[in-house]
The first five atom37 places (N, CA, C, CB, O) and aatype in JSON, in Angstrom:
{
  "aatype": [15, 15, 13, 7, 10, 1, 2, 2, 9, 15, 15, 3, 10, 10, 5, 15, 3, 17, 15, 16, 10, 10, 16, 7, 1, 2, 10, 13, 14, 15, 5, 16, 19, 16, 11, 9, 8, 6, 3, 1, 3, 5, 1, 7, 9, 17, 10, 16, 15, 11, 15, 11, 2, 1, 0, 7, 15, 18, 8, 10, 10, 10, 3, 1, 3, 5, 6, 19, 10, 19, 0, 4, 19, 10, 6, 2, 3, 1, 7, 3, 16, 19, 0, 6, 9, 5, 18, 3, 2, 17, 19, 16, 10, 7, 7, 4, 1, 5, 14, 10, 3, 9, 15, 9, 15, 7, 10, 11, 18, 7, 16, 6, 19, 5, 9, 11, 10, 15, 2, 19, 15, 16, 15, 2, 6, 11, 11, 16, 18, 16, 10, 5, 14, 14, 14, 7, 18, 1, 1, 5, 18, 16, 14],
  "atom_mask": [
    [1, 1, 1, 1, 1],
    [1, 1, 1, 1, 1],
    [1, 1, 1, 1, 1],
    [1, 1, 1, 0, 1],
    [1, 1, 1, 1, 1],
    [1, 1, 1, 1, 1],
    [1, 1, 1, 1, 1],
    [1, 1, 1, 1, 1],
    [1, 1, 1, 1, 1],
    [1, 1, 1, 1, 1],
    [1, 1, 1, 1, 1],
    [1, 1, 1, 1, 1],
    [1, 1, 1, 1, 1],
    [1, 1, 1, 1, 1],
    [1, 1, 1, 1, 1],
    [1, 1, 1, 1, 1],
    [1, 1, 1, 1, 1],
    [1, 1, 1, 1, 1],
    [1, 1, 1, 1, 1],
    [1, 1, 1, 1, 1],
    [1, 1, 1, 1, 1],
    [1, 1, 1, 1, 1],
    [1, 1, 1, 1, 1],
    [1, 1, 1, 0, 1],
    [1, 1, 1, 1, 1],
    [1, 1, 1, 1, 1],
    [1, 1, 1, 1, 1],
    [1, 1, 1, 1, 1],
    [1, 1, 1, 1, 1],
    [1, 1, 1, 1, 1],
    [1, 1, 1, 1, 1],
    [1, 1, 1, 1, 1],
    [1, 1, 1, 1, 1],
    [1, 1, 1, 1, 1],
    [1, 1, 1, 1, 1],
    [1, 1, 1, 1, 1],
    [1, 1, 1, 1, 1],
    [1, 1, 1, 1, 1],
    [1, 1, 1, 1, 1],
    [1, 1, 1, 1, 1],
    [1, 1, 1, 1, 1],
    [1, 1, 1, 1, 1],
    [1, 1, 1, 1, 1],
    [1, 1, 1, 0, 1],
    [1, 1, 1, 1, 1],
    [1, 1, 1, 1, 1],
    [1, 1, 1, 1, 1],
    [1, 1, 1, 1, 1],
    [1, 1, 1, 1, 1],
    [1, 1, 1, 1, 1],
    [1, 1, 1, 1, 1],
    [1, 1, 1, 1, 1],
    [1, 1, 1, 1, 1],
    [1, 1, 1, 1, 1],
    [1, 1, 1, 1, 1],
    [1, 1, 1, 0, 1],
    [1, 1, 1, 1, 1],
    [1, 1, 1, 1, 1],
    [1, 1, 1, 1, 1],
    [1, 1, 1, 1, 1],
    [1, 1, 1, 1, 1],
    [1, 1, 1, 1, 1],
    [1, 1, 1, 1, 1],
    [1, 1, 1, 1, 1],
    [1, 1, 1, 1, 1],
    [1, 1, 1, 1, 1],
    [1, 1, 1, 1, 1],
    [1, 1, 1, 1, 1],
    [1, 1, 1, 1, 1],
    [1, 1, 1, 1, 1],
    [1, 1, 1, 1, 1],
    [1, 1, 1, 1, 1],
    [1, 1, 1, 1, 1],
    [1, 1, 1, 1, 1],
    [1, 1, 1, 1, 1],
    [1, 1, 1, 1, 1],
    [1, 1, 1, 1, 1],
    [1, 1, 1, 1, 1],
    [1, 1, 1, 0, 1],
    [1, 1, 1, 1, 1],
    [1, 1, 1, 1, 1],
    [1, 1, 1, 1, 1],
    [1, 1, 1, 1, 1],
    [1, 1, 1, 1, 1],
    [1, 1, 1, 1, 1],
    [1, 1, 1, 1, 1],
    [1, 1, 1, 1, 1],
    [1, 1, 1, 1, 1],
    [1, 1, 1, 1, 1],
    [1, 1, 1, 1, 1],
    [1, 1, 1, 1, 1],
    [1, 1, 1, 1, 1],
    [1, 1, 1, 1, 1],
    [1, 1, 1, 0, 1],
    [1, 1, 1, 0, 1],
    [1, 1, 1, 1, 1],
    [1, 1, 1, 1, 1],
    [1, 1, 1, 1, 1],
    [1, 1, 1, 1, 1],
    [1, 1, 1, 1, 1],
    [1, 1, 1, 1, 1],
    [1, 1, 1, 1, 1],
    [1, 1, 1, 1, 1],
    [1, 1, 1, 1, 1],
    [1, 1, 1, 1, 1],
    [1, 1, 1, 0, 1],
    [1, 1, 1, 1, 1],
    [1, 1, 1, 1, 1],
    [1, 1, 1, 1, 1],
    [1, 1, 1, 0, 1],
    [1, 1, 1, 1, 1],
    [1, 1, 1, 1, 1],
    [1, 1, 1, 1, 1],
    [1, 1, 1, 1, 1],
    [1, 1, 1, 1, 1],
    [1, 1, 1, 1, 1],
    [1, 1, 1, 1, 1],
    [1, 1, 1, 1, 1],
    [1, 1, 1, 1, 1],
    [1, 1, 1, 1, 1],
    [1, 1, 1, 1, 1],
    [1, 1, 1, 1, 1],
    [1, 1, 1, 1, 1],
    [1, 1, 1, 1, 1],
    [1, 1, 1, 1, 1],
    [1, 1, 1, 1, 1],
    [1, 1, 1, 1, 1],
    [1, 1, 1, 1, 1],
    [1, 1, 1, 1, 1],
    [1, 1, 1, 1, 1],
    [1, 1, 1, 1, 1],
    [1, 1, 1, 1, 1],
    [1, 1, 1, 1, 1],
    [1, 1, 1, 1, 1],
    [1, 1, 1, 1, 1],
    [1, 1, 1, 0, 1],
    [1, 1, 1, 1, 1],
    [1, 1, 1, 1, 1],
    [1, 1, 1, 1, 1],
    [1, 1, 1, 1, 1],
    [1, 1, 1, 1, 1],
    [1, 1, 1, 1, 1],
    [1, 1, 1, 1, 1]
  ],
  "atom_positions": [
    [[2.73, 9.52, -14.18], [2.87, 8.49, -15.21], [3.97, 8.6, -16.03], [1.79, 8.44, -16.04], [4.49, 7.56, -16.45]],
    [[4.48, 9.86, -16.37], [5.79, 9.79, -16.9], [7.13, 9.26, -16.24], [6.01, 10.95, -17.21], [8.06, 8.82, -16.91]],
    [[7.11, 9.34, -14.87], [8.17, 8.92, -13.98], [8.13, 7.16, -14.13], [7.85, 9.56, -12.3], [9.15, 6.48, -14.25]],
    [[6.81, 6.64, -14.08], [6.56, 5.27, -14.32], [7.13, 4.71, -15.64], [0.0, 0.0, 0.0], [7.87, 3.73, -15.72]],
    [[6.65, 5.53, -16.76], [7.44, 5.03, -17.92], [8.77, 5.02, -17.95], [7.16, 5.64, -18.96], [9.45, 4.05, -18.27]],
    [[9.22, 6.17, -17.59], [10.66, 6.22, -17.71], [11.46, 5.27, -16.79], [11.09, 7.61, -17.45], [12.6, 4.93, -17.08]],
    [[10.9, 4.86, -15.76], [11.65, 3.92, -14.84], [10.89, 2.55, -15.07], [11.63, 4.43, -13.16], [11.1, 1.64, -14.27]],
    [[10.09, 2.37, -16.02], [9.56, 0.94, -16.36], [8.76, 0.34, -15.07], [10.9, -0.12, -16.76], [8.89, -0.81, -14.67]],
    [[8.01, 1.2, -14.56], [7.18, 0.85, -13.3], [5.96, 0.48, -13.74], [7.01, 1.97, -12.28], [5.46, 1.18, -14.62]],
    [[5.31, -0.51, -13.31], [3.96, -1.02, -13.78], [2.93, 0.08, -13.39], [3.56, -2.49, -13.08], [2.86, 0.54, -12.25]],
    [[2.16, 0.46, -14.39], [0.87, 1.46, -14.12], [-0.06, 0.91, -13.06], [-0.07, 1.66, -15.49], [-0.7, 1.65, -12.3]],
    [[-0.11, -0.41, -13.02], [-0.95, -0.66, -11.71], [-0.47, -0.45, -10.46], [-1.35, -1.89, -11.61], [-1.22, -0.23, -9.51]],
    [[1.01, -0.5, -10.36], [1.5, -0.1, -9.17], [1.42, 1.51, -8.9], [2.89, -0.62, -9.12], [1.21, 2.04, -7.8]],
    [[1.62, 2.09, -10.0], [1.54, 3.75, -9.97], [0.3, 4.35, -9.41], [1.64, 4.36, -11.42], [0.18, 5.28, -8.61]],
    [[-0.66, 3.58, -10.04], [-2.13, 4.12, -9.76], [-2.49, 3.68, -8.27], [-3.3, 3.45, -10.9], [-3.58, 4.12, -7.88]],
    [[-1.89, 3.01, -7.49], [-2.4, 2.5, -6.24], [-2.3, 3.75, -5.33], [-1.56, 1.18, -5.68], [-1.56, 4.7, -5.59]],
    [[-3.14, 3.67, -4.18], [-3.11, 4.59, -3.24], [-1.85, 4.41, -2.31], [-4.37, 4.54, -2.52], [-2.04, 3.86, -1.23]],
    [[-0.73, 4.78, -2.59], [0.43, 4.66, -1.65], [0.34, 5.1, -0.4], [1.46, 5.24, -2.09], [1.02, 4.47, 0.4]],
    [[-0.38, 6.14, 0.08], [-0.62, 6.53, 1.54], [-1.26, 5.48, 2.22], [-1.46, 7.76, 1.72], [-1.0, 5.27, 3.41]],
    [[-2.13, 4.75, 1.54], [-3.02, 3.7, 2.44], [-2.05, 2.48, 2.54], [-4.62, 3.2, 1.66], [-1.88, 1.87, 3.59]],
    [[-1.34, 2.13, 1.16], [-0.49, 1.05, 1.17], [0.77, 0.99, 2.17], [-0.06, 0.95, -0.12], [1.19, -0.09, 2.6]],
    [[1.33, 2.19, 2.49], [2.59, 2.34, 3.28], [2.05, 2.53, 4.68], [3.56, 3.6, 2.78], [2.87, 2.31, 5.57]],
    [[0.94, 2.86, 5.02], [0.53, 2.91, 6.55], [-0.19, 1.64, 6.86], [-0.45, 4.19, 6.93], [-0.56, 1.51, 8.02]],
    [[-0.43, 0.73, 6.04], [-1.12, -0.44, 6.4], [-2.52, -0.31, 6.91], [0.0, 0.0, 0.0], [-3.09, -1.05, 7.72]],
    [[-3.03, 0.89, 6.23], [-4.55, 1.07, 6.47], [-5.44, 0.37, 5.51], [-4.93, 2.53, 6.41], [-5.08, 0.04, 4.38]],
    [[-6.38, 0.19, 5.91], [-7.65, -0.2, 5.03], [-8.74, 0.84, 4.76], [-8.39, -1.35, 5.69], [-9.62, 1.07, 5.59]],
    [[-8.66, 1.37, 3.76], [-9.5, 2.53, 3.43], [-10.47, 2.4, 2.16], [-8.56, 3.68, 3.2], [-10.96, 3.35, 1.55]],
    [[-10.66, 1.15, 1.89], [-11.37, 0.71, 0.76], [-12.72, 0.4, 1.19], [-10.73, -0.44, 0.08], [-12.98, -0.37, 2.11]],
    [[-13.66, 1.13, 0.4], [-15.0, 1.2, 0.69], [-15.59, -0.24, 0.88], [-15.7, 1.97, -0.4], [-15.11, -1.11, 0.15]],
    [[-16.47, -0.55, 1.69], [-17.0, -1.88, 1.92], [-17.89, -2.37, 0.93], [-17.64, -1.94, 3.13], [-18.24, -3.55, 0.94]],
    [[-18.28, -1.56, 0.08], [-19.28, -2.04, -0.93], [-18.38, -2.8, -2.32], [-20.27, -0.55, -1.44], [-18.89, -3.49, -3.21]],
    [[-17.03, -2.45, -2.17], [-16.27, -2.97, -3.07], [-15.89, -4.17, -2.88], [-15.37, -2.34, -3.26], [-15.58, -4.73, -3.93]],
    [[-15.77, -4.92, -1.71], [-15.45, -6.08, -1.31], [-16.28, -7.34, -2.1], [-15.64, -6.01, 0.15], [-17.48, -7.59, -1.95]],
    [[-15.44, -7.99, -2.89], [-15.98, -9.12, -3.69], [-15.92, -10.42, -3.28], [-15.45, -9.15, -4.81], [-16.59, -11.26, -3.87]],
    [[-15.16, -10.73, -2.31], [-14.95, -11.98, -1.85], [-14.31, -12.02, -0.32], [-14.07, -12.64, -2.88], [-13.45, -11.18, -0.05]],
    [[-14.7, -12.97, 0.66], [-14.18, -13.1, 1.82], [-13.97, -14.49, 2.17], [-14.92, -12.45, 2.7], [-14.93, -15.26, 2.13]],
    [[-12.65, -14.96, 2.56], [-12.53, -16.2, 2.74], [-11.18, -16.39, 4.08], [-12.24, -16.85, 1.15], [-10.35, -15.52, 4.31]],
    [[-11.26, -17.59, 4.75], [-10.11, -17.48, 5.68], [-8.92, -17.98, 5.14], [-10.34, -18.15, 6.91], [-8.98, -18.67, 4.12]],
    [[-7.67, -17.7, 5.76], [-6.66, -17.96, 5.26], [-6.24, -19.17, 5.49], [-5.92, -17.2, 5.5], [-6.65, -19.67, 6.54]],
    [[-5.38, -19.95, 4.66], [-5.17, -21.46, 4.89], [-4.35, -21.65, 6.06], [-4.49, -22.17, 3.7], [-4.54, -22.68, 6.7]],
    [[-3.36, -20.73, 6.51], [-2.59, -20.87, 7.48], [-3.03, -20.25, 8.66], [-1.46, -20.49, 7.14], [-2.25, -19.94, 9.56]],
    [[-4.38, -20.04, 8.71], [-4.89, -19.44, 9.81], [-4.37, -18.04, 10.48], [-4.81, -20.4, 10.67], [-4.52, -17.8, 11.68]],
    [[-3.77, -17.19, 9.62], [-3.38, -15.92, 9.81], [-4.41, -14.9, 9.9], [-2.57, -15.63, 8.87], [-4.16, -13.79, 10.38]],
    [[-5.51, -15.2, 9.48], [-6.68, -14.23, 9.51], [-7.52, -14.45, 8.36], [0.0, 0.0, 0.0], [-7.62, -15.57, 7.85]],
    [[-8.21, -13.3, 7.87], [-9.16, -13.42, 6.82], [-8.91, -12.45, 5.69], [-10.51, -13.23, 7.36], [-8.75, -11.23, 5.83]],
    [[-8.9, -13.16, 4.5], [-8.8, -12.42, 3.29], [-9.96, -11.85, 2.54], [-8.2, -13.17, 2.47], [-10.92, -12.54, 2.2]],
    [[-9.84, -10.56, 2.29], [-10.72, -9.71, 1.59], [-10.34, -9.33, 0.36], [-10.97, -8.66, 2.25], [-9.25, -8.81, 0.15]],
    [[-11.3, -9.58, -0.63], [-10.77, -9.21, -2.1], [-11.63, -8.08, -2.42], [-10.89, -10.45, -3.29], [-12.86, -8.08, -2.29]],
    [[-10.86, -7.04, -2.87], [-11.68, -5.68, -3.35], [-11.28, -5.26, -4.75], [-11.37, -4.36, -2.34], [-10.14, -5.38, -5.2]],
    [[-12.31, -4.75, -5.39], [-12.19, -4.09, -6.57], [-11.67, -2.76, -6.44], [-13.37, -4.06, -7.2], [-12.15, -2.04, -5.57]],
    [[-10.84, -2.37, -7.1], [-10.39, -0.86, -7.19], [-11.31, 0.19, -8.07], [-8.91, -0.86, -7.86], [-11.74, -0.18, -9.16]],
    [[-11.53, 1.29, -7.66], [-12.3, 2.13, -8.39], [-11.24, 3.06, -9.17], [-13.32, 2.91, -7.45], [-11.51, 3.63, -10.23]],
    [[-10.06, 3.12, -8.53], [-9.28, 4.05, -9.33], [-8.18, 3.32, -10.47], [-8.48, 4.96, -8.25], [-7.41, 4.0, -11.15]],
    [[-8.25, 2.05, -10.53], [-7.31, 1.14, -11.3], [-7.96, -0.12, -11.54], [-5.98, 0.88, -10.57], [-8.69, -0.69, -10.73]],
    [[-7.64, -0.54, -12.75], [-8.08, -1.91, -13.09], [-7.17, -2.88, -12.17], [-7.9, -2.21, -14.77], [-5.98, -2.71, -11.91]],
    [[-7.97, -3.92, -11.73], [-7.36, -5.25, -10.99], [-7.97, -5.15, -9.63], [0.0, 0.0, 0.0], [-8.93, -4.42, -9.42]],
    [[-7.43, -5.87, -8.75], [-7.88, -6.05, -7.25], [-6.95, -5.98, -6.49], [-8.49, -7.21, -6.9], [-5.79, -6.0, -6.89]],
    [[-7.34, -5.87, -5.02], [-6.66, -6.01, -4.0], [-7.05, -7.11, -3.18], [-6.64, -4.95, -3.39], [-8.25, -7.38, -3.12]],
    [[-6.13, -7.84, -2.48], [-6.49, -9.08, -1.66], [-5.84, -8.49, -0.44], [-5.88, -10.66, -2.2], [-4.65, -8.16, -0.46]],
    [[-6.66, -8.33, 0.74], [-6.02, -7.91, 2.11], [-6.23, -8.88, 3.07], [-6.56, -6.62, 2.68], [-7.36, -9.32, 3.29]],
    [[-5.24, -9.27, 3.67], [-5.16, -10.18, 4.78], [-5.26, -9.53, 6.1], [-3.93, -10.93, 4.73], [-4.34, -8.8, 6.47]],
    [[-6.26, -9.71, 6.8], [-6.58, -9.04, 8.17], [-6.42, -9.87, 9.27], [-7.96, -8.54, 8.26], [-7.02, -10.95, 9.26]],
    [[-5.67, -9.56, 10.29], [-5.68, -10.24, 11.48], [-6.83, -9.7, 12.38], [-4.34, -10.12, 12.12], [-6.96, -8.54, 12.77]],
    [[-7.58, -10.7, 12.62], [-8.83, -10.13, 13.57], [-8.59, -10.06, 15.01], [-10.1, -11.03, 13.48], [-9.32, -9.37, 15.72]],
    [[-7.59, -10.74, 15.49], [-7.21, -10.74, 16.9], [-6.42, -9.29, 17.14], [-6.23, -12.12, 17.26], [-6.83, -8.41, 17.9]],
    [[-5.32, -9.21, 16.43], [-4.65, -7.96, 16.61], [-5.27, -6.64, 15.95], [-3.31, -8.16, 16.11], [-4.91, -5.5, 16.23]],
    [[-6.22, -6.97, 15.05], [-7.0, -5.83, 14.26], [-5.84, -5.04, 13.55], [-7.96, -4.74, 15.32], [-5.55, -3.88, 13.84]],
    [[-5.22, -5.75, 12.63], [-4.14, -5.12, 11.97], [-4.16, -5.57, 10.52], [-2.81, -5.46, 12.65], [-4.73, -6.65, 10.34]],
    [[-3.72, -5.03, 9.54], [-3.51, -5.62, 8.16], [-2.36, -6.27, 8.15], [-3.49, -4.67, 7.07], [-1.38, -5.66, 8.58]],
    [[-2.19, -7.57, 7.69], [-1.06, -8.53, 7.59], [-0.26, -8.37, 6.32], [-1.57, -9.95, 7.67], [0.97, -8.29, 6.31]],
    [[-1.01, -8.33, 5.28], [-0.53, -8.35, 4.02], [-1.63, -7.77, 2.98], [-0.1, -9.78, 3.72], [-2.83, -7.81, 3.26]],
    [[-1.18, -7.25, 1.83], [-1.94, -6.79, 0.7], [-1.2, -7.31, -0.59], [-2.07, -5.2, 0.73], [0.01, -7.15, -0.75]],
    [[-2.01, -7.95, -1.52], [-1.61, -8.27, -2.71], [-2.29, -7.49, -3.78], [-1.76, -9.59, -2.86], [-3.52, -7.41, -3.79]],
    [[-1.57, -6.92, -4.64], [-2.27, -6.27, -5.74], [-2.09, -7.07, -7.01], [-1.78, -4.83, -5.94], [-1.12, -7.81, -7.21]],
    [[-3.16, -6.85, -7.91], [-3.36, -7.72, -9.0], [-3.84, -6.98, -10.12], [-4.24, -8.8, -8.69], [-4.8, -6.24, -9.9]],
    [[-3.32, -7.05, -11.4], [-3.81, -6.24, -12.51], [-5.03, -6.85, -12.83], [-2.88, -6.14, -13.72], [-5.59, -7.73, -12.17]],
    [[-5.53, -6.16, -14.24], [-6.97, -6.7, -14.49], [-6.88, -8.06, -15.07], [-7.82, -5.78, -15.5], [-7.94, -8.67, -15.19]],
    [[-5.66, -8.69, -15.48], [-5.43, -10.12, -16.16], [-5.28, -11.01, -14.81], [-3.91, -10.21, -17.27], [-5.16, -12.23, -14.95]],
    [[-5.27, -10.43, -13.48], [-5.06, -11.55, -12.31], [-3.7, -11.84, -12.23], [0.0, 0.0, 0.0], [-3.4, -12.85, -11.59]],
    [[-2.64, -11.09, -12.82], [-1.32, -11.31, -12.32], [-0.92, -10.48, -11.1], [-0.38, -11.07, -13.38], [-1.49, -9.42, -10.83]],
    [[-0.01, -10.94, -10.43], [0.36, -10.35, -9.1], [1.35, -9.14, -9.59], [1.14, -11.55, -8.01], [2.27, -9.36, -10.38]],
    [[1.1, -7.9, -9.06], [1.86, -6.78, -9.35], [2.8, -6.67, -8.13], [0.98, -5.5, -9.62], [3.98, -6.39, -8.31]],
    [[2.35, -6.85, -7.0], [3.08, -6.68, -5.76], [2.41, -7.37, -4.62], [3.25, -5.24, -5.44], [1.2, -7.59, -4.58]],
    [[3.42, -7.75, -3.57], [2.78, -8.28, -2.3], [3.43, -7.52, -1.29], [2.93, -9.86, -2.03], [4.66, -7.41, -1.36]],
    [[2.79, -6.99, -0.38], [3.09, -6.02, 0.57], [2.85, -6.89, 1.96], [2.13, -4.61, 0.37], [1.82, -7.56, 2.05]],
    [[3.73, -6.87, 2.95], [3.56, -7.46, 4.1], [4.03, -6.45, 5.28], [4.29, -8.78, 4.04], [5.13, -5.89, 5.29]],
    [[3.23, -6.33, 6.1], [3.21, -5.42, 7.43], [3.46, -6.1, 8.67], [1.87, -4.74, 7.63], [2.74, -7.02, 9.07]],
    [[4.57, -5.64, 9.34], [4.92, -6.23, 10.65], [5.36, -5.42, 11.63], [5.83, -7.14, 10.54], [5.55, -4.25, 11.27]],
    [[5.63, -5.72, 12.95], [6.07, -4.8, 13.91], [5.18, -3.58, 14.19], [7.33, -4.39, 13.52], [5.64, -2.44, 14.06]],
    [[4.06, -3.78, 14.53], [3.1, -2.73, 14.74], [3.22, -1.92, 15.94], [1.87, -3.25, 14.74], [3.37, -2.55, 16.99]],
    [[3.2, -0.82, 16.01], [3.18, 0.24, 17.22], [1.93, 0.99, 17.02], [4.51, 1.32, 17.26], [1.45, 1.32, 15.93]],
    [[1.34, 1.27, 18.46], [0.32, 2.21, 18.45], [0.81, 3.65, 19.16], [-0.91, 1.54, 19.18], [1.34, 3.72, 20.27]],
    [[0.53, 4.69, 18.36], [0.97, 6.09, 18.52], [-0.3, 6.99, 18.54], [1.97, 6.53, 17.35], [-1.09, 7.05, 17.59]],
    [[-0.41, 7.58, 19.51], [-1.71, 8.54, 19.43], [-3.11, 7.83, 19.4], [0.0, 0.0, 0.0], [-4.11, 8.54, 19.35]],
    [[-3.21, 6.57, 19.43], [-4.43, 5.71, 19.16], [-4.27, 5.49, 17.66], [0.0, 0.0, 0.0], [-5.36, 5.12, 17.24]],
    [[-3.41, 5.54, 16.72], [-3.25, 5.08, 15.65], [-2.07, 3.86, 15.56], [-3.07, 6.21, 14.89], [-1.04, 3.89, 16.24]],
    [[-2.37, 2.92, 14.69], [-1.49, 1.77, 14.55], [-0.76, 2.09, 13.41], [-2.17, 0.42, 14.44], [-1.33, 2.67, 12.48]],
    [[0.63, 1.75, 13.33], [1.45, 1.95, 12.34], [2.57, 0.73, 12.2], [2.03, 3.3, 12.56], [3.27, 0.44, 13.17]],
    [[2.68, 0.09, 11.05], [3.62, -1.05, 10.96], [5.02, -0.3, 10.75], [3.2, -2.15, 9.68], [5.14, 0.71, 10.05]],
    [[6.11, -0.96, 11.49], [7.58, -0.36, 11.33], [8.28, -0.94, 10.29], [8.45, -0.52, 12.54], [9.2, -0.39, 9.69]],
    [[7.75, -2.37, 10.02], [8.57, -3.04, 8.9], [7.47, -3.23, 7.93], [9.36, -4.5, 9.32], [6.35, -3.63, 8.24]],
    [[7.86, -2.92, 6.66], [6.91, -2.98, 5.47], [7.89, -3.74, 4.41], [6.33, -1.35, 4.92], [9.03, -3.31, 4.23]],
    [[7.43, -4.78, 3.78], [8.09, -5.64, 2.84], [7.38, -5.45, 1.51], [8.07, -7.13, 3.32], [6.16, -5.58, 1.54]],
    [[7.94, -5.16, 0.34], [7.27, -5.22, -0.81], [8.02, -6.18, -1.71], [7.1, -3.86, -1.38], [9.2, -5.98, -1.98]],
    [[7.34, -7.25, -2.18], [7.99, -8.15, -3.19], [6.9, -8.61, -4.28], [8.64, -9.47, -2.43], [5.75, -8.19, -4.34]],
    [[7.46, -9.47, -5.05], [6.5, -9.72, -6.18], [6.52, -8.86, -7.35], [0.0, 0.0, 0.0], [5.68, -8.9, -8.26]],
    [[7.74, -7.93, -7.26], [7.89, -6.99, -8.36], [8.51, -7.44, -9.58], [8.6, -5.93, -7.95], [9.34, -8.34, -9.51]],
    [[8.22, -6.93, -10.65], [9.08, -7.33, -11.78], [10.65, -7.34, -11.54], [8.78, -6.39, -12.92], [11.25, -6.55, -10.8]],
    [[11.2, -8.33, -12.25], [12.6, -8.55, -12.13], [13.0, -9.08, -10.67], [13.32, -7.21, -12.47], [14.18, -9.03, -10.33]],
    [[12.18, -9.51, -9.96], [12.56, -10.05, -8.65], [12.89, -9.18, -7.77], [0.0, 0.0, 0.0], [13.4, -9.62, -6.74]],
    [[12.71, -7.69, -7.9], [13.13, -6.88, -6.94], [12.19, -6.81, -5.67], [13.31, -5.62, -7.53], [10.96, -6.84, -5.67]],
    [[13.14, -6.72, -4.51], [12.24, -6.57, -3.33], [12.66, -5.17, -2.58], [12.39, -7.93, -2.3], [13.78, -4.68, -2.64]],
    [[11.69, -4.69, -1.97], [12.01, -3.42, -1.15], [11.6, -3.66, 0.26], [11.25, -2.11, -1.7], [10.49, -4.11, 0.5]],
    [[12.54, -3.34, 1.3], [12.43, -3.53, 2.74], [12.29, -1.89, 3.16], [13.86, -4.42, 3.45], [13.07, -1.05, 2.73]],
    [[11.28, -1.61, 3.98], [11.15, -0.36, 4.58], [11.17, -0.54, 6.12], [9.87, 0.32, 4.09], [10.21, -1.13, 6.62]],
    [[12.03, -0.15, 6.8], [11.86, -0.01, 8.2], [11.91, 1.46, 8.88], [12.89, -0.85, 8.78], [12.84, 2.28, 8.89]],
    [[10.73, 1.53, 9.41], [10.58, 2.94, 10.16], [11.0, 2.95, 11.51], [9.16, 3.44, 10.2], [10.83, 2.0, 12.28]],
    [[11.62, 4.13, 11.84], [12.05, 4.32, 13.31], [11.89, 5.88, 13.77], [13.66, 3.83, 13.48], [11.83, 6.81, 12.96]],
    [[11.85, 6.01, 14.96], [11.54, 7.18, 15.57], [10.05, 8.03, 15.07], [12.81, 8.0, 15.33], [9.85, 9.22, 14.85]],
    [[9.27, 6.97, 15.02], [8.02, 7.5, 14.58], [7.28, 8.24, 15.79], [7.15, 6.33, 13.99], [7.23, 7.76, 16.92]],
    [[6.75, 9.4, 15.45], [5.93, 10.06, 16.49], [4.87, 10.61, 15.94], [6.57, 11.03, 17.23], [4.7, 10.66, 14.72]],
    [[3.96, 11.14, 16.92], [2.66, 11.85, 16.39], [2.74, 13.17, 16.86], [1.26, 11.2, 16.86], [3.6, 13.44, 17.7]],
    [[1.92, 14.08, 16.43], [1.75, 15.58, 16.72], [0.28, 15.81, 16.58], [2.6, 16.56, 15.7], [-0.35, 15.18, 15.73]],
    [[-0.3, 16.67, 17.36], [-1.44, 17.23, 17.12], [-1.51, 18.54, 16.49], [-2.03, 17.25, 18.18], [-2.55, 19.08, 16.11]],
    [[-0.32, 19.01, 16.4], [-0.17, 20.34, 15.68], [-0.26, 20.11, 14.06], [1.31, 21.04, 16.1], [0.3, 19.23, 13.4]],
    [[-1.13, 21.18, 13.59], [-1.23, 21.05, 12.06], [-0.21, 21.63, 11.52], [-2.39, 21.6, 11.43], [0.23, 22.7, 11.94]],
    [[0.35, 20.88, 10.4], [1.57, 21.4, 9.8], [1.36, 21.49, 8.38], [2.77, 20.56, 10.1], [0.43, 20.81, 7.94]],
    [[2.03, 22.18, 7.57], [2.05, 22.29, 6.21], [3.48, 22.41, 5.62], [1.23, 23.41, 5.85], [4.39, 23.0, 6.21]],
    [[3.6, 21.93, 4.65], [5.13, 21.74, 4.1], [4.96, 21.85, 2.35], [5.86, 19.97, 4.64], [3.88, 21.72, 1.77]],
    [[6.04, 22.08, 1.82], [6.21, 22.17, 0.38], [7.33, 21.38, -0.07], [6.39, 23.54, -0.06], [8.48, 21.6, 0.31]],
    [[6.98, 20.43, -0.93], [8.1, 19.61, -1.57], [8.76, 20.16, -2.72], [7.63, 18.35, -1.99], [8.26, 20.19, -3.85]],
    [[10.01, 20.66, -2.37], [10.8, 21.23, -3.43], [11.46, 20.36, -4.51], [11.79, 21.94, -2.81], [12.31, 19.51, -4.22]],
    [[11.08, 20.58, -5.67], [11.62, 19.81, -6.77], [13.07, 19.67, -6.83], [11.21, 20.36, -7.97], [13.77, 20.61, -6.43]],
    [[13.6, 18.61, -7.27], [15.11, 18.39, -7.15], [15.64, 19.2, -8.41], [15.57, 16.67, -7.18], [14.95, 19.56, -9.37]],
    [[17.0, 19.42, -8.23], [17.75, 20.14, -9.2], [17.53, 19.65, -10.69], [19.2, 20.04, -8.82], [17.65, 18.45, -10.95]],
    [[17.25, 20.44, -11.52], [17.12, 19.8, -12.93], [15.69, 19.35, -13.3], [0.0, 0.0, 0.0], [15.38, 19.1, -14.46]],
    [[14.88, 19.27, -12.34], [13.31, 18.9, -12.5], [12.73, 20.15, -13.14], [12.47, 18.55, -10.98], [12.86, 21.33, -12.82]],
    [[11.95, 19.5, -14.31], [11.2, 20.64, -14.9], [9.67, 20.3, -14.51], [11.46, 20.78, -16.63], [9.08, 19.23, -14.63]],
    [[9.25, 21.44, -14.05], [7.76, 21.32, -13.69], [7.06, 21.93, -14.79], [7.35, 22.03, -12.32], [7.37, 22.98, -15.35]],
    [[5.98, 21.08, -15.08], [4.98, 21.39, -16.24], [3.58, 21.29, -15.73], [5.15, 20.38, -17.5], [3.11, 20.2, -15.41]],
    [[2.79, 22.58, -15.65], [1.58, 22.56, -15.19], [0.43, 22.21, -16.52], [1.41, 23.98, -14.46], [0.51, 22.57, -17.69]],
    [[-0.57, 21.42, -15.86], [-1.46, 21.3, -17.01], [-2.67, 22.26, -16.97], [-1.94, 19.88, -17.11], [-3.22, 22.47, -15.89]],
    [[-3.09, 22.84, -18.07], [-4.16, 23.84, -17.88], [-5.44, 23.51, -17.26], [-4.49, 24.34, -19.07], [-6.31, 24.38, -17.13]]
  ]
}
């Protein structure tokens, strides 16, 4: 939250499930789907889902033929678009689908983010890691 406030990032965006959004997965429970309709441009089906973790909605565009997530639109509780995420260039690795190109638009100030993944691989080995805080970062633990 403090990072978002310092960098003027919408709380709606910060409270989203980024691991789901950046991997193009649909992990939203089916009981939260509030609306289903065909895409006007015949790209697939739109699912509207209410979030349990944040106010607002997710609109997911699913390609039924390819069985992938094409787009995700995040809205705040007022119905304003917070971000539009497009997924493209899917690969299958170890039975898992992963988009290699992720575009995030619709952000405040007209900012757009392009993420291109390369050298993506899978491993059956269980790994653990520790994220080291950057120099000058003050860590504060809550009781």
